[in-house]
N, C-alpha and C positions, 0 to 999 in steps of 0.2 A: 502494496500500497505506500502511496504517494504521500509523503511530508504537508500539509496545509504552507500554503503561499501565506503573508502576514493580510494583501487581500483578503484572501477568500475565509481566515477566522476572523476580521473587523467586523465581513457581510453578517457572516454567521451569528455576533456578537450583535449588530444591529437589526437579526428577524426574532429577536425575543429580545425587544424591547415593548417596551406598552403601545397598546396600540390607540387613542384615542382621536377624536377629529383634529382638537390643539396640536397635537404630538405632527400631525401629518403635517398641518396645514404650519407650520412655525419650521420643520426640514425644508417642506417644499421651499419658502420662502429663502433659508437660508443654500437651501442647493443653487438659489433664481440667485444670491445675490455675489454666491462666490461665481457661480457661471459670469456673471458681467465682468466681478473683478478680474478674471483670470489673464486678461488681454492687458492689466495693468502691472504686474506683477507684485502686486497688492493684496496679498491670503492673509496676511497674518489676521489674530482675532482682534485685535481693535480695527482692520479697516474694514472689516468682514459685519460687527458690530455695527462701524458710523455707519454703514449700506442702510442696517436692519432700524438705526434710529432706536439703539439698547445700547446698551455699558458694559464694555467687556467683561466684567465679574457676571451680569445676567446673560449674557450668552454663553457662558465658561459653565452655568449652574447648568442652564438648559437645556444645552448636548449632553453636556456627563449624564444627567437626569434621563433626557428622552432614547439618546442614543448607548448607555455605559459604555464610552471607549471616552479618554482625552477627544476636545475640541482638534486637539493639529492631528490626531488620528484621524480625525475622522474628516477637518478641510483635506487631507492629502491622499483620502483615500475619494471624497470627490475628484481630486487632481489627478490619479489613477485612473479611475471608471475613464474620464475626459478622454484620456492618453490611451489607453488600449482602444475605445471604439474610433478613435482619431487612427491608429496603426491598420486597425481591418479596414477600414473604409476606404482608407489612399496608404499602401503599404511602400511606394513609393516615395512618399514626402521624405523628405532629410528631417531628423531626428531634432537638429535644429529649431526647423519649422515645428518643428508637435511638440516640442520643449514649451517652444516662446506660446503655443498656443493655449498649451496649459498651468502657464502663469510663470515659469521656471527661468533663469536669468541667460541660463549656458547648456549649453548639451552635458556637459560634466556634470554639472547638477541633476538634473535631470536625470540620468544615464544612472549616477547615486541612489537616488530617490526611487528609481525603478528598481531595481539587483534588489533590495533591500525592503522590496513590496512583493515582487516576483522569483527571484530568488535565478531570474537573468537578464542579460539584457535585453533591452528593446528588440535589437533586430531577431536573436535568438526565440523573443518571443512572435516576432510577427513568422520570422522560419517556420516555426513548429504551427502557429496555426495556418499556416499556406496549406501545409504537408495533412494534420488537421481533416480541412475542408475539402482535400482534396480526395484524401480517403475516405470519403462521407458519401464522392459525389458516385 
């Protein structure tokens, strides 16, 4: 059995989070704010909180309560989710473009974060994803 990567573990943790209409709405608002801020590279909790008109401490408390993971991990998970979708949709895009669209300042920082989350560099992920897709066809 293959060990789970950080993305899979965080996703599983999220699935056990309490589900209420308010929680779903709050997390959708956070997701939109992070998506809006990705091109600016301003993805610290303080920037997301300002976009949502919340104090950073309130955002931290609510994210921790609703997701049961740290706010930094939640924000990184959103960035990695976007990276995976971009890599799948545009496998020939330069990694630096993907990095920029996900709010990373450079290729190296993105690659380091990607390896921490998925246990492999982005290009290896793309190659394995393409091989998997070809095997299913």
